[in-house]
C-alpha angles and dihedrals in degrees: 000000000000128000120237091274093058097252120137122249122240093256091056092048088056089053097248093125132022117254119246134201121240090231121217116359125191099209119033093188092063091064098052113108116218089237098039090137092068094074110019099074100080139105091305089058090057088053100044093043098026094109086071109019094045097044111107094197093055091047093049092051092048094048092047091052094045094048090049089057096047100041094208130180119240092245096051116119108243129190119203098202117202086010098172111195089350099254094147095039092053093049092048090052091049088058091062103268108143105190105057125145133177133202130186138160094229113090090194094055094043091053089050090050091051091050092051091050092049091048092054093037091237118158103230127142110224121183140168118244151129116270090216092062110030119198095225134103121249117274095021108131137054090202139016118195125194103189140171098037094297099148131088099041099122124094098247136037087233088066090052089051090051089056092053092046090052090051089051091050096051094042120095119239106281089021120149134231126202119187127182115195141160116280100251097195092050095047094049089060101034111032116129112237095203131018141148134195142170112254096184137346094288106024133068133175129218117202135197124187139184138162118258119254092262091046092235100105137046113228116209134188123195125192109190114198133188112207091221102036103031127226112010099179141358106193138168130203141166131212124192114237117228131192126198088259097050092041091051091051092051094046091051090049088055091052102259123142139187090045113187134179118213137195112314120248118235108190119221111187128183091242089046096185123110106001092172114177091002095060096096126003138182123223121211131183129192141178130236111224112180144116121268111272113258111245127215101229125187105215114246115206089225092051116109116228111216130184115211113204117205140170117277109259091195095061130072116263113205094198096060120087095248094025091246137085106272136191092280091056094049091045091052091048092050092050089051091050090049091054093047091047090062092057112103121222098028136098117198130208114197117212117188104140103098094186089067099026096112093048092045091052091048090055092050096042110115091020100066125071095208144329133250103219103207094151099116088151088076130234108317087006088287108139090206087062097053087111091056093072098060088039089058091048091050091051089055093044094241117151112231145179125244135038125330126246095264094052092048091049091052095045093054087069111066095189092051093052090046090052093049091050092048091049089053092053094252112145115250134174118263113265146166132207125238112203121208092251094051111113093169133026141173125238106228093192138031134273145305102066136167121225120210139171102254094223124047144061142230088061088281109177095016115115140139091286089059090079110080128192097175138038090252092054090048093052090047092051092050091047092050092054092047091048091050101039104022133253093276090071118095122227132217118209113194136182106263109236115206098198129099118318104226134185129192127184128203123198125192135026114304134239094023106039127001145132126219113216123217114278114252130207126205112240108215097174093113094058117108116253113277097026112127113247101243133129098223139146094302092056092053104037115018115071092185093058121098085234089068087075092066112119132200112229134175109281120244104208136138116278092242091055090049091053092048093051091049091049094049091048094050092048092051091045091056094041095052098040 
C-alpha cells in the first residue's frame, strides 16, 4: 500500500505486495513530501529521464559548452555538485581534467558513478552528501558546477540560498560557478499538464503537472507501469522555477558577482517525447570575489613563519594603467596565496599596508624565519623606493629573498648597468645618452633605434612608438617621453637589435649556491605585420593590445651561445650584489 503522499511502504519495496496507484487526485501539491528528493533518484529515475541523462552525445555537448564558458585549466579542482550518476564528471575527466569530484544525495546514483569511474579507470572522487552542508573546507575549489537542472529541489527558497552560500564558502577567491536550471518563464507557459510515453519495451510512464499555489514551482506526478507487473511507482515532486531575474537576485544574496547568462539549452533527445523540466534550460555563470578564509592554526614548532611583503593596494601606483591595483593584480595575488597555502610546514603573514609596514615588521621580528620580498612596486608604491624595502629588512636583521638595496638602486638606471657590463667586457648594443638639457643631439650610429626613459622599470614608457626608423620618428619618441615624464628625465637611445629576445633567470646566491633557469625566447609570431618586436609596457600591462599575445617559449639557440649568456648573467649577478 502507499502512504498519503503516494510513496511505497517498505513491504512493497521488498516485493511482498503489489504497488498501487492513488488514482485521481485533485491537488498534486498536497502529495509532495518536503524531502521527496531523498527517494526519487533511483533506478526508475534513470529510466524515466534516461533519454537525456543517459545520452552520451547530449552529455558531451553540454560539457563542451560549459567548459567553454568557464575557461578552466586542466589542473583546476572542480566540484560537480548534485552530480547524479556522474555523467558530467566522467566526461570532464575524459577531457583531461585531473582534479574532478562529485557529490550527490542519492546513494544509488553515487554508487553507480563510482562503478562507472572504476570501469573506465578514471580518477574521480564521488561521495554522498547534502548540498546545504558541504563536507569541504573553505577555499577548496576553482570551479563548482551544478548541471542538468539539479537546483531548486528543496522545500524553501532559504534552502536554495544555503546551497549557494555553501558553494561560495568552498570556492577559492576568483573561483567560478556554473549553474544550469530549467527556464522558469518558458515552463510556466509551456508545461504539459498530462503526457505518457514508453520508456522501454515493457514500461511506460504517465505524468501529470500543475503549478504550485504560489506559481513559483512546477508540481509533477509520475506513475511508472510495467505491462507485466503493474504499477511500479507513483511519485510526486516539485521543482522551483527560476528566471534570470530571480536567479540573479539569489546569486547576489549569496555573495556572487559578475553574473552572466549564456545561450539557452534546448534539449533534443532520441526519444523526443516528454522532455519535462529539461525541455529548455538557462545557463548562468558567476564569480567568487572574497578574501581567503582565516584559518585557526595551532603553531607547530617545526613550522616556518614567513612574512610576505606586497605592494599597497590602497595607494596609487603610477606604473599601472589606471594608477590603481586592478582585477588582474588582485587575481595574481590570490593565485600566489593559493599556491603558498598548499605548502606544508609554513605559516605566512601577508603585509601590504605600507603606512604600518615598519610597525608590523617590528611586531613580527623575532617570530619570523625570513621574508618573501615581493614588493616590486616599491615602498609606498614608489618605484624609486623599491630599494627601501630590503633596506628596512636589513635594518631589522630579517633574512629576505630578492635583490639587495644596492643592486636595486643600480638596476633602476639603465645607462649605469650598460656601462658596468661594457666595463666587464660583456657585449652591449651601441647607445648614447640624452640629458634633460639637450635640445639637439647627434646620432653616432644608424637606424633603427629604440628610445627608453633611462630610469624606471616595468617597461614604463616603452611602446611600439619607441622604435624609430627615421629622424622624425626618433624626435617624436624623445618628445613623447619628455611629455609623459617631464624634461628633467634623462633618455637612453640604443641601437635596436632585431635578433632573438632572450631571458635568463638565476636563483640563489652565486658563487656558492645557485640555479640557472632555462633560457626563454619571446615569440612574436602573433603580432600584426609592421609592429616592432619588443616586449614593452603594452605586453605586460594592456590586455587589449596586440602585444598581450606575446608568449615566452623555450629558446632554441646554439649551446655555445647558451653558455655565454649564462656566464655573462652570473658575472653581472655577482658584480651588482
